[in-house]
PDB file of N, CA, C and O in Angstrom, chain B, residues numbered from 101:
ATOM      1  N   LYS B 101      -1.783 -12.104   0.440  1.00  0.00           N
ATOM      2  CA  LYS B 101      -2.887 -11.332  -0.113  1.00  0.00           C
ATOM      3  C   LYS B 101      -4.079 -11.300   0.839  1.00  0.00           C
ATOM      4  O   LYS B 101      -4.754 -10.278   0.956  1.00  0.00           O
ATOM      5  N   LEU B 102      -4.337 -12.412   1.517  1.00  0.00           N
ATOM      6  CA  LEU B 102      -5.512 -12.490   2.389  1.00  0.00           C
ATOM      7  C   LEU B 102      -5.433 -11.480   3.527  1.00  0.00           C
ATOM      8  O   LEU B 102      -6.454 -10.923   3.930  1.00  0.00           O
ATOM      9  N   ALA B 103      -4.244 -11.241   4.045  1.00  0.00           N
ATOM     10  CA  ALA B 103      -4.084 -10.311   5.165  1.00  0.00           C
ATOM     11  C   ALA B 103      -4.421  -8.881   4.760  1.00  0.00           C
ATOM     12  O   ALA B 103      -4.729  -8.059   5.623  1.00  0.00           O
ATOM     13  N   ALA B 104      -4.370  -8.564   3.463  1.00  0.00           N
ATOM     14  CA  ALA B 104      -4.652  -7.212   2.992  1.00  0.00           C
ATOM     15  C   ALA B 104      -6.139  -6.958   2.765  1.00  0.00           C
ATOM     16  O   ALA B 104      -6.533  -5.831   2.465  1.00  0.00           O
ATOM     17  N   LEU B 105      -6.963  -7.983   2.902  1.00  0.00           N
ATOM     18  CA  LEU B 105      -8.411  -7.804   2.728  1.00  0.00           C
ATOM     19  C   LEU B 105      -8.968  -6.920   3.834  1.00  0.00           C
ATOM     20  O   LEU B 105      -8.432  -6.897   4.941  1.00  0.00           O
ATOM     21  N   PRO B 106     -10.048  -6.189   3.538  1.00  0.00           N
ATOM     22  CA  PRO B 106     -10.644  -5.360   4.582  1.00  0.00           C
ATOM     23  C   PRO B 106     -11.209  -6.208   5.722  1.00  0.00           C
ATOM     24  O   PRO B 106     -11.745  -7.292   5.490  1.00  0.00           O
ATOM     25  N   HIS B 107     -11.087  -5.712   6.946  1.00  0.00           N
ATOM     26  CA  HIS B 107     -11.646  -6.320   8.157  1.00  0.00           C
ATOM     27  C   HIS B 107     -10.923  -7.594   8.605  1.00  0.00           C
ATOM     28  O   HIS B 107     -11.425  -8.283   9.493  1.00  0.00           O
ATOM     29  N   VAL B 108      -9.766  -7.934   8.030  1.00  0.00           N
ATOM     30  CA  VAL B 108      -9.036  -9.134   8.436  1.00  0.00           C
ATOM     31  C   VAL B 108      -8.162  -8.806   9.644  1.00  0.00           C
ATOM     32  O   VAL B 108      -7.358  -7.875   9.602  1.00  0.00           O
ATOM     33  N   LYS B 109      -8.324  -9.577  10.723  1.00  0.00           N
ATOM     34  CA  LYS B 109      -7.497  -9.411  11.916  1.00  0.00           C
ATOM     35  C   LYS B 109      -6.227 -10.247  11.816  1.00  0.00           C
ATOM     36  O   LYS B 109      -5.137  -9.779  12.145  1.00  0.00           O
ATOM     37  N   GLU B 110      -6.380 -11.506  11.354  1.00  0.00           N
ATOM     38  CA  GLU B 110      -5.232 -12.413  11.339  1.00  0.00           C
ATOM     39  C   GLU B 110      -5.452 -13.503  10.298  1.00  0.00           C
ATOM     40  O   GLU B 110      -6.577 -13.947  10.067  1.00  0.00           O
ATOM     41  N   VAL B 111      -4.352 -13.925   9.673  1.00  0.00           N
ATOM     42  CA  VAL B 111      -4.352 -15.074   8.766  1.00  0.00           C
ATOM     43  C   VAL B 111      -3.400 -16.103   9.344  1.00  0.00           C
ATOM     44  O   VAL B 111      -2.226 -15.812   9.574  1.00  0.00           O
ATOM     45  N   ARG B 112      -3.901 -17.301   9.576  1.00  0.00           N
ATOM     46  CA  ARG B 112      -3.080 -18.386  10.130  1.00  0.00           C
ATOM     47  C   ARG B 112      -3.049 -19.519   9.120  1.00  0.00           C
ATOM     48  O   ARG B 112      -4.026 -19.767   8.412  1.00  0.00           O
ATOM     49  N   HIS B 113      -1.898 -20.213   9.063  1.00  0.00           N
ATOM     50  CA  HIS B 113      -1.819 -21.344   8.133  1.00  0.00           C
ATOM     51  C   HIS B 113      -0.786 -22.356   8.599  1.00  0.00           C
ATOM     52  O   HIS B 113       0.178 -22.036   9.294  1.00  0.00           O
ATOM     53  N   GLN B 114      -1.029 -23.567   8.191  1.00  0.00           N
ATOM     54  CA  GLN B 114      -0.095 -24.684   8.373  1.00  0.00           C
ATOM     55  C   GLN B 114      -0.117 -25.411   7.039  1.00  0.00           C
ATOM     56  O   GLN B 114      -1.028 -26.196   6.776  1.00  0.00           O
ATOM     57  N   GLY B 115       0.861 -25.164   6.205  1.00  0.00           N
ATOM     58  CA  GLY B 115       0.838 -25.728   4.858  1.00  0.00           C
ATOM     59  C   GLY B 115      -0.316 -25.134   4.072  1.00  0.00           C
ATOM     60  O   GLY B 115      -0.438 -23.912   3.981  1.00  0.00           O
ATOM     61  N   LEU B 116      -1.163 -25.978   3.503  1.00  0.00           N
ATOM     62  CA  LEU B 116      -2.318 -25.495   2.741  1.00  0.00           C
ATOM     63  C   LEU B 116      -3.552 -25.264   3.617  1.00  0.00           C
ATOM     64  O   LEU B 116      -4.557 -24.748   3.130  1.00  0.00           O
ATOM     65  N   PHE B 117      -3.496 -25.624   4.861  1.00  0.00           N
ATOM     66  CA  PHE B 117      -4.599 -25.449   5.800  1.00  0.00           C
ATOM     67  C   PHE B 117      -4.587 -23.987   6.253  1.00  0.00           C
ATOM     68  O   PHE B 117      -3.688 -23.590   6.993  1.00  0.00           O
ATOM     69  N   VAL B 118      -5.577 -23.166   5.821  1.00  0.00           N
ATOM     70  CA  VAL B 118      -5.551 -21.722   6.040  1.00  0.00           C
ATOM     71  C   VAL B 118      -6.796 -21.272   6.796  1.00  0.00           C
ATOM     72  O   VAL B 118      -7.911 -21.684   6.475  1.00  0.00           O
ATOM     73  N   GLY B 119      -6.597 -20.426   7.800  1.00  0.00           N
ATOM     74  CA  GLY B 119      -7.702 -19.808   8.524  1.00  0.00           C
ATOM     75  C   GLY B 119      -7.579 -18.301   8.469  1.00  0.00           C
ATOM     76  O   GLY B 119      -6.481 -17.756   8.588  1.00  0.00           O
ATOM     77  N   VAL B 120      -8.709 -17.622   8.287  1.00  0.00           N
ATOM     78  CA  VAL B 120      -8.739 -16.166   8.235  1.00  0.00           C
ATOM     79  C   VAL B 120      -9.713 -15.686   9.299  1.00  0.00           C
ATOM     80  O   VAL B 120     -10.882 -16.072   9.308  1.00  0.00           O
ATOM     81  N   GLU B 121      -9.217 -14.834  10.202  1.00  0.00           N
ATOM     82  CA  GLU B 121     -10.065 -14.277  11.250  1.00  0.00           C
ATOM     83  C   GLU B 121     -10.415 -12.834  10.909  1.00  0.00           C
ATOM     84  O   GLU B 121      -9.537 -12.028  10.602  1.00  0.00           O
ATOM     85  N   PHE B 122     -11.704 -12.519  10.967  1.00  0.00           N
ATOM     86  CA  PHE B 122     -12.197 -11.172  10.669  1.00  0.00           C
ATOM     87  C   PHE B 122     -12.531 -10.446  11.964  1.00  0.00           C
ATOM     88  O   PHE B 122     -12.715 -11.074  13.007  1.00  0.00           O
ATOM     89  N   ASP B 123     -12.609  -9.112  11.892  1.00  0.00           N
ATOM     90  CA  ASP B 123     -13.032  -8.353  13.068  1.00  0.00           C
ATOM     91  C   ASP B 123     -14.536  -8.531  13.276  1.00  0.00           C
ATOM     92  O   ASP B 123     -15.193  -9.267  12.539  1.00  0.00           O
ATOM     93  N   ASP B 124     -15.071  -7.848  14.287  1.00  0.00           N
ATOM     94  CA  ASP B 124     -16.466  -8.056  14.670  1.00  0.00           C
ATOM     95  C   ASP B 124     -17.473  -7.569  13.639  1.00  0.00           C
ATOM     96  O   ASP B 124     -18.654  -7.903  13.739  1.00  0.00           O
ATOM     97  N   SER B 125     -17.047  -6.793  12.657  1.00  0.00           N
ATOM     98  CA  SER B 125     -17.989  -6.260  11.672  1.00  0.00           C
ATOM     99  C   SER B 125     -18.292  -7.239  10.536  1.00  0.00           C
ATOM    100  O   SER B 125     -19.207  -6.999   9.748  1.00  0.00           O
ATOM    101  N   VAL B 126     -17.536  -8.340  10.440  1.00  0.00           N
ATOM    102  CA  VAL B 126     -17.741  -9.321   9.375  1.00  0.00           C
ATOM    103  C   VAL B 126     -18.065 -10.679   9.991  1.00  0.00           C
ATOM    104  O   VAL B 126     -17.344 -11.162  10.865  1.00  0.00           O
ATOM    105  N   ASN B 127     -19.140 -11.279   9.535  1.00  0.00           N
ATOM    106  CA  ASN B 127     -19.555 -12.596  10.008  1.00  0.00           C
ATOM    107  C   ASN B 127     -18.985 -13.660   9.072  1.00  0.00           C
ATOM    108  O   ASN B 127     -19.195 -13.593   7.861  1.00  0.00           O
ATOM    109  N   GLY B 128     -18.271 -14.632   9.616  1.00  0.00           N
ATOM    110  CA  GLY B 128     -17.669 -15.690   8.811  1.00  0.00           C
ATOM    111  C   GLY B 128     -18.686 -16.512   8.050  1.00  0.00           C
ATOM    112  O   GLY B 128     -18.406 -16.973   6.943  1.00  0.00           O
ATOM    113  N   VAL B 129     -19.872 -16.706   8.629  1.00  0.00           N
ATOM    114  CA  VAL B 129     -20.923 -17.478   7.949  1.00  0.00           C
ATOM    115  C   VAL B 129     -21.408 -16.728   6.711  1.00  0.00           C
ATOM    116  O   VAL B 129     -21.696 -17.347   5.686  1.00  0.00           O
ATOM    117  N   ASP B 130     -21.501 -15.401   6.797  1.00  0.00           N
ATOM    118  CA  ASP B 130     -21.902 -14.610   5.638  1.00  0.00           C
ATOM    119  C   ASP B 130     -20.859 -14.697   4.527  1.00  0.00           C
ATOM    120  O   ASP B 130     -21.206 -14.774   3.348  1.00  0.00           O
ATOM    121  N   VAL B 131     -19.581 -14.684   4.904  1.00  0.00           N
ATOM    122  CA  VAL B 131     -18.508 -14.842   3.910  1.00  0.00           C
ATOM    123  C   VAL B 131     -18.607 -16.226   3.272  1.00  0.00           C
ATOM    124  O   VAL B 131     -18.470 -16.367   2.056  1.00  0.00           O
ATOM    125  N   LYS B 132     -18.844 -17.235   4.088  1.00  0.00           N
ATOM    126  CA  LYS B 132     -18.983 -18.606   3.586  1.00  0.00           C
ATOM    127  C   LYS B 132     -20.113 -18.699   2.562  1.00  0.00           C
ATOM    128  O   LYS B 132     -19.936 -19.296   1.500  1.00  0.00           O
ATOM    129  N   HIS B 133     -21.271 -18.114   2.871  1.00  0.00           N
ATOM    130  CA  HIS B 133     -22.406 -18.163   1.946  1.00  0.00           C
ATOM    131  C   HIS B 133     -22.125 -17.375   0.667  1.00  0.00           C
ATOM    132  O   HIS B 133     -22.530 -17.786  -0.420  1.00  0.00           O
ATOM    133  N   GLY B 134     -21.429 -16.243   0.798  1.00  0.00           N
ATOM    134  CA  GLY B 134     -21.056 -15.468  -0.384  1.00  0.00           C
ATOM    135  C   GLY B 134     -20.115 -16.238  -1.290  1.00  0.00           C
ATOM    136  O   GLY B 134     -20.240 -16.184  -2.514  1.00  0.00           O
ATOM    137  N   CYS B 135     -19.175 -16.953  -0.696  1.00  0.00           N
ATOM    138  CA  CYS B 135     -18.255 -17.774  -1.482  1.00  0.00           C
ATOM    139  C   CYS B 135     -18.990 -18.941  -2.126  1.00  0.00           C
ATOM    140  O   CYS B 135     -18.729 -19.286  -3.279  1.00  0.00           O
ATOM    141  N   PHE B 136     -19.906 -19.545  -1.385  1.00  0.00           N
ATOM    142  CA  PHE B 136     -20.680 -20.666  -1.931  1.00  0.00           C
ATOM    143  C   PHE B 136     -21.496 -20.215  -3.142  1.00  0.00           C
ATOM    144  O   PHE B 136     -21.576 -20.933  -4.138  1.00  0.00           O
ATOM    145  N   ASP B 137     -22.097 -19.038  -3.061  1.00  0.00           N
ATOM    146  CA  ASP B 137     -22.870 -18.503  -4.188  1.00  0.00           C
ATOM    147  C   ASP B 137     -21.987 -18.269  -5.405  1.00  0.00           C
ATOM    148  O   ASP B 137     -22.467 -18.282  -6.539  1.00  0.00           O
ATOM    149  N   ARG B 138     -20.691 -18.055  -5.168  1.00  0.00           N
ATOM    150  CA  ARG B 138     -19.735 -17.829  -6.260  1.00  0.00           C
ATOM    151  C   ARG B 138     -18.948 -19.102  -6.605  1.00  0.00           C
ATOM    152  O   ARG B 138     -17.923 -19.045  -7.284  1.00  0.00           O
ATOM    153  N   LYS B 139     -19.443 -20.244  -6.130  1.00  0.00           N
ATOM    154  CA  LYS B 139     -18.904 -21.575  -6.462  1.00  0.00           C
ATOM    155  C   LYS B 139     -17.568 -21.896  -5.798  1.00  0.00           C
ATOM    156  O   LYS B 139     -16.734 -22.582  -6.390  1.00  0.00           O
ATOM    157  N   LEU B 140     -17.353 -21.406  -4.564  1.00  0.00           N
ATOM    158  CA  LEU B 140     -16.158 -21.737  -3.788  1.00  0.00           C
ATOM    159  C   LEU B 140     -16.606 -22.305  -2.449  1.00  0.00           C
ATOM    160  O   LEU B 140     -17.378 -21.669  -1.731  1.00  0.00           O
ATOM    161  N   LEU B 141     -16.130 -23.491  -2.110  1.00  0.00           N
ATOM    162  CA  LEU B 141     -16.480 -24.115  -0.841  1.00  0.00           C
ATOM    163  C   LEU B 141     -15.425 -23.810   0.211  1.00  0.00           C
ATOM    164  O   LEU B 141     -14.255 -24.160   0.053  1.00  0.00           O
ATOM    165  N   ILE B 142     -15.850 -23.156   1.282  1.00  0.00           N
ATOM    166  CA  ILE B 142     -15.013 -22.919   2.446  1.00  0.00           C
ATOM    167  C   ILE B 142     -15.844 -23.245   3.678  1.00  0.00           C
ATOM    168  O   ILE B 142     -17.045 -23.496   3.569  1.00  0.00           O
ATOM    169  N   THR B 143     -15.219 -23.244   4.840  1.00  0.00           N
ATOM    170  CA  THR B 143     -15.912 -23.561   6.080  1.00  0.00           C
ATOM    171  C   THR B 143     -15.856 -22.359   7.010  1.00  0.00           C
ATOM    172  O   THR B 143     -14.833 -21.680   7.092  1.00  0.00           O
ATOM    173  N   ALA B 144     -16.950 -22.096   7.707  1.00  0.00           N
ATOM    174  CA  ALA B 144     -16.967 -21.059   8.738  1.00  0.00           C
ATOM    175  C   ALA B 144     -16.781 -21.732  10.092  1.00  0.00           C
ATOM    176  O   ALA B 144     -17.493 -22.678  10.428  1.00  0.00           O
ATOM    177  N   ILE B 145     -15.829 -21.243  10.858  1.00  0.00           N
ATOM    178  CA  ILE B 145     -15.534 -21.765  12.189  1.00  0.00           C
ATOM    179  C   ILE B 145     -15.862 -20.650  13.177  1.00  0.00           C
ATOM    180  O   ILE B 145     -15.196 -19.615  13.177  1.00  0.00           O
ATOM    181  N   GLY B 146     -16.849 -20.838  13.996  1.00  0.00           N
ATOM    182  CA  GLY B 146     -17.257 -19.786  14.911  1.00  0.00           C
ATOM    183  C   GLY B 146     -17.917 -18.644  14.158  1.00  0.00           C
ATOM    184  O   GLY B 146     -18.418 -18.828  13.049  1.00  0.00           O
ATOM    185  N   ASP B 147     -17.914 -17.458  14.769  1.00  0.00           N
ATOM    186  CA  ASP B 147     -18.596 -16.313  14.178  1.00  0.00           C
ATOM    187  C   ASP B 147     -17.749 -15.516  13.192  1.00  0.00           C
ATOM    188  O   ASP B 147     -18.289 -14.895  12.277  1.00  0.00           O
ATOM    189  N   HIS B 148     -16.430 -15.525  13.367  1.00  0.00           N
ATOM    190  CA  HIS B 148     -15.600 -14.601  12.592  1.00  0.00           C
ATOM    191  C   HIS B 148     -14.403 -15.252  11.912  1.00  0.00           C
ATOM    192  O   HIS B 148     -13.466 -14.553  11.526  1.00  0.00           O
ATOM    193  N   ILE B 149     -14.411 -16.572  11.758  1.00  0.00           N
ATOM    194  CA  ILE B 149     -13.268 -17.260  11.162  1.00  0.00           C
ATOM    195  C   ILE B 149     -13.730 -18.138  10.015  1.00  0.00           C
ATOM    196  O   ILE B 149     -14.715 -18.867  10.136  1.00  0.00           O
ATOM    197  N   ILE B 150     -13.006 -18.065   8.891  1.00  0.00           N
ATOM    198  CA  ILE B 150     -13.236 -18.999   7.782  1.00  0.00           C
ATOM    199  C   ILE B 150     -12.010 -19.896   7.654  1.00  0.00           C
ATOM    200  O   ILE B 150     -10.894 -19.511   8.002  1.00  0.00           O
ATOM    201  N   ARG B 151     -12.248 -21.095   7.147  1.00  0.00           N
ATOM    202  CA  ARG B 151     -11.158 -22.066   6.993  1.00  0.00           C
ATOM    203  C   ARG B 151     -11.204 -22.617   5.577  1.00  0.00           C
ATOM    204  O   ARG B 151     -12.274 -22.876   5.027  1.00  0.00           O
ATOM    205  N   MET B 152     -10.016 -22.792   4.997  1.00  0.00           N
ATOM    206  CA  MET B 152      -9.894 -23.361   3.659  1.00  0.00           C
ATOM    207  C   MET B 152      -8.933 -24.531   3.700  1.00  0.00           C
ATOM    208  O   MET B 152      -7.863 -24.452   4.303  1.00  0.00           O
ATOM    209  N   VAL B 153      -9.326 -25.617   3.055  1.00  0.00           N
ATOM    210  CA  VAL B 153      -8.482 -26.814   2.976  1.00  0.00           C
ATOM    211  C   VAL B 153      -8.489 -27.267   1.507  1.00  0.00           C
ATOM    212  O   VAL B 153      -9.275 -28.136   1.131  1.00  0.00           O
ATOM    213  N   PRO B 154      -7.623 -26.682   0.688  1.00  0.00           N
ATOM    214  CA  PRO B 154      -7.612 -27.058  -0.732  1.00  0.00           C
ATOM    215  C   PRO B 154      -6.966 -28.425  -0.939  1.00  0.00           C
ATOM    216  O   PRO B 154      -6.237 -28.907  -0.072  1.00  0.00           O
ATOM    217  N   PRO B 155      -7.231 -29.046  -2.080  1.00  0.00           N
ATOM    218  CA  PRO B 155      -6.588 -30.327  -2.372  1.00  0.00           C
ATOM    219  C   PRO B 155      -5.092 -30.139  -2.610  1.00  0.00           C
ATOM    220  O   PRO B 155      -4.637 -29.035  -2.911  1.00  0.00           O
ATOM    221  N   LEU B 156      -4.347 -31.204  -2.476  1.00  0.00           N
ATOM    222  CA  LEU B 156      -2.900 -31.122  -2.661  1.00  0.00           C
ATOM    223  C   LEU B 156      -2.497 -30.788  -4.096  1.00  0.00           C
ATOM    224  O   LEU B 156      -1.364 -30.370  -4.334  1.00  0.00           O
ATOM    225  N   ILE B 157      -3.400 -30.964  -5.045  1.00  0.00           N
ATOM    226  CA  ILE B 157      -3.085 -30.690  -6.448  1.00  0.00           C
ATOM    227  C   ILE B 157      -3.515 -29.283  -6.872  1.00  0.00           C
ATOM    228  O   ILE B 157      -3.603 -28.998  -8.067  1.00  0.00           O
ATOM    229  N   VAL B 158      -3.782 -28.411  -5.910  1.00  0.00           N
ATOM    230  CA  VAL B 158      -4.227 -27.062  -6.223  1.00  0.00           C
ATOM    231  C   VAL B 158      -3.119 -26.318  -6.980  1.00  0.00           C
ATOM    232  O   VAL B 158      -1.934 -26.490  -6.696  1.00  0.00           O
ATOM    233  N   THR B 159      -3.528 -25.492  -7.941  1.00  0.00           N
ATOM    234  CA  THR B 159      -2.574 -24.703  -8.724  1.00  0.00           C
ATOM    235  C   THR B 159      -2.583 -23.251  -8.241  1.00  0.00           C
ATOM    236  O   THR B 159      -3.476 -22.833  -7.504  1.00  0.00           O
ATOM    237  N   LYS B 160      -1.581 -22.497  -8.669  1.00  0.00           N
ATOM    238  CA  LYS B 160      -1.523 -21.075  -8.332  1.00  0.00           C
ATOM    239  C   LYS B 160      -2.740 -20.345  -8.889  1.00  0.00           C
ATOM    240  O   LYS B 160      -3.271 -19.443  -8.241  1.00  0.00           O
ATOM    241  N   GLU B 161      -3.180 -20.724 -10.073  1.00  0.00           N
ATOM    242  CA  GLU B 161      -4.353 -20.100 -10.679  1.00  0.00           C
ATOM    243  C   GLU B 161      -5.604 -20.364  -9.841  1.00  0.00           C
ATOM    244  O   GLU B 161      -6.448 -19.481  -9.688  1.00  0.00           O
ATOM    245  N   ASP B 162      -5.723 -21.578  -9.300  1.00  0.00           N
ATOM    246  CA  ASP B 162      -6.851 -21.902  -8.426  1.00  0.00           C
ATOM    247  C   ASP B 162      -6.825 -21.028  -7.173  1.00  0.00           C
ATOM    248  O   ASP B 162      -7.862 -20.530  -6.736  1.00  0.00           O
ATOM    249  N   CYS B 163      -5.649 -20.847  -6.605  1.00  0.00           N
ATOM    250  CA  CYS B 163      -5.511 -20.021  -5.402  1.00  0.00           C
ATOM    251  C   CYS B 163      -5.843 -18.560  -5.696  1.00  0.00           C
ATOM    252  O   CYS B 163      -6.496 -17.896  -4.891  1.00  0.00           O
ATOM    253  N   ASP B 164      -5.397 -18.061  -6.843  1.00  0.00           N
ATOM    254  CA  ASP B 164      -5.705 -16.684  -7.228  1.00  0.00           C
ATOM    255  C   ASP B 164      -7.207 -16.502  -7.426  1.00  0.00           C
ATOM    256  O   ASP B 164      -7.771 -15.489  -7.011  1.00  0.00           O
ATOM    257  N   LYS B 165      -7.850 -17.471  -8.051  1.00  0.00           N
ATOM    258  CA  LYS B 165      -9.299 -17.398  -8.270  1.00  0.00           C
ATOM    259  C   LYS B 165     -10.042 -17.443  -6.931  1.00  0.00           C
ATOM    260  O   LYS B 165     -11.003 -16.699  -6.736  1.00  0.00           O
ATOM    261  N   ALA B 166      -9.610 -18.304  -6.013  1.00  0.00           N
ATOM    262  CA  ALA B 166     -10.230 -18.403  -4.691  1.00  0.00           C
ATOM    263  C   ALA B 166     -10.083 -17.070  -3.946  1.00  0.00           C
ATOM    264  O   ALA B 166     -11.027 -16.611  -3.303  1.00  0.00           O
ATOM    265  N   PHE B 167      -8.906 -16.454  -4.033  1.00  0.00           N
ATOM    266  CA  PHE B 167      -8.698 -15.162  -3.385  1.00  0.00           C
ATOM    267  C   PHE B 167      -9.664 -14.120  -3.932  1.00  0.00           C
ATOM    268  O   PHE B 167     -10.259 -13.366  -3.163  1.00  0.00           O
ATOM    269  N   GLU B 168      -9.826 -14.068  -5.239  1.00  0.00           N
ATOM    270  CA  GLU B 168     -10.735 -13.097  -5.850  1.00  0.00           C
ATOM    271  C   GLU B 168     -12.169 -13.319  -5.382  1.00  0.00           C
ATOM    272  O   GLU B 168     -12.889 -12.355  -5.122  1.00  0.00           O
ATOM    273  N   ILE B 169     -12.592 -14.578  -5.270  1.00  0.00           N
ATOM    274  CA  ILE B 169     -13.948 -14.888  -4.811  1.00  0.00           C
ATOM    275  C   ILE B 169     -14.117 -14.461  -3.350  1.00  0.00           C
ATOM    276  O   ILE B 169     -15.141 -13.878  -2.995  1.00  0.00           O
ATOM    277  N   ILE B 170     -13.135 -14.742  -2.511  1.00  0.00           N
ATOM    278  CA  ILE B 170     -13.212 -14.336  -1.105  1.00  0.00           C
ATOM    279  C   ILE B 170     -13.244 -12.813  -1.003  1.00  0.00           C
ATOM    280  O   ILE B 170     -14.007 -12.255  -0.214  1.00  0.00           O
ATOM    281  N   LYS B 171     -12.423 -12.150  -1.797  1.00  0.00           N
ATOM    282  CA  LYS B 171     -12.392 -10.687  -1.803  1.00  0.00           C
ATOM    283  C   LYS B 171     -13.751 -10.113  -2.190  1.00  0.00           C
ATOM    284  O   LYS B 171     -14.248  -9.198  -1.535  1.00  0.00           O
ATOM    285  N   GLU B 172     -14.352 -10.646  -3.249  1.00  0.00           N
ATOM    286  CA  GLU B 172     -15.682 -10.191  -3.672  1.00  0.00           C
ATOM    287  C   GLU B 172     -16.715 -10.410  -2.576  1.00  0.00           C
ATOM    288  O   GLU B 172     -17.566  -9.552  -2.341  1.00  0.00           O
ATOM    289  N   SER B 173     -16.644 -11.550  -1.909  1.00  0.00           N
ATOM    290  CA  SER B 173     -17.604 -11.886  -0.866  1.00  0.00           C
ATOM    291  C   SER B 173     -17.481 -10.934   0.328  1.00  0.00           C
ATOM    292  O   SER B 173     -18.488 -10.488   0.877  1.00  0.00           O
ATOM    293  N   VAL B 174     -16.257 -10.630   0.721  1.00  0.00           N
ATOM    294  CA  VAL B 174     -16.035  -9.726   1.860  1.00  0.00           C
ATOM    295  C   VAL B 174     -16.475  -8.314   1.498  1.00  0.00           C
ATOM    296  O   VAL B 174     -17.127  -7.639   2.296  1.00  0.00           O
ATOM    297  N   GLU B 175     -16.122  -7.868   0.302  1.00  0.00           N
ATOM    298  CA  GLU B 175     -16.478  -6.502  -0.104  1.00  0.00           C
ATOM    299  C   GLU B 175     -17.981  -6.336  -0.293  1.00  0.00           C
ATOM    300  O   GLU B 175     -18.497  -5.224  -0.185  1.00  0.00           O
ATOM    301  N   ALA B 176     -18.692  -7.432  -0.576  1.00  0.00           N
ATOM    302  CA  ALA B 176     -20.144  -7.350  -0.756  1.00  0.00           C
ATOM    303  C   ALA B 176     -20.888  -7.192   0.569  1.00  0.00           C
ATOM    304  O   ALA B 176     -22.067  -6.838   0.578  1.00  0.00           O
ATOM    305  N   LEU B 177     -20.213  -7.450   1.679  1.00  0.00           N
ATOM    306  CA  LEU B 177     -20.889  -7.353   2.994  1.00  0.00           C
ATOM    307  C   LEU B 177     -20.964  -5.951   3.519  1.00  0.00           C
ATOM    308  O   LEU B 177     -21.501  -5.726   4.603  1.00  0.00           O
TER     309      LEU B 177
END
């Protein structure tokens, strides 16, 4: 689902460790702040990459909710 978001160049992952790289029109720090305002903690790495490290007990519903929050944050930019 993350790869289908607007402005996404690449989605990388190793297990639950997920990174999303955006093109030059989206700032990762702005996405991070938008997610934080919507009660989701993620990390911005560099200018155009966000990183997520969910707990091992994460549920599918938690992942779906996180995706919706990230989607809202990206679309708001």
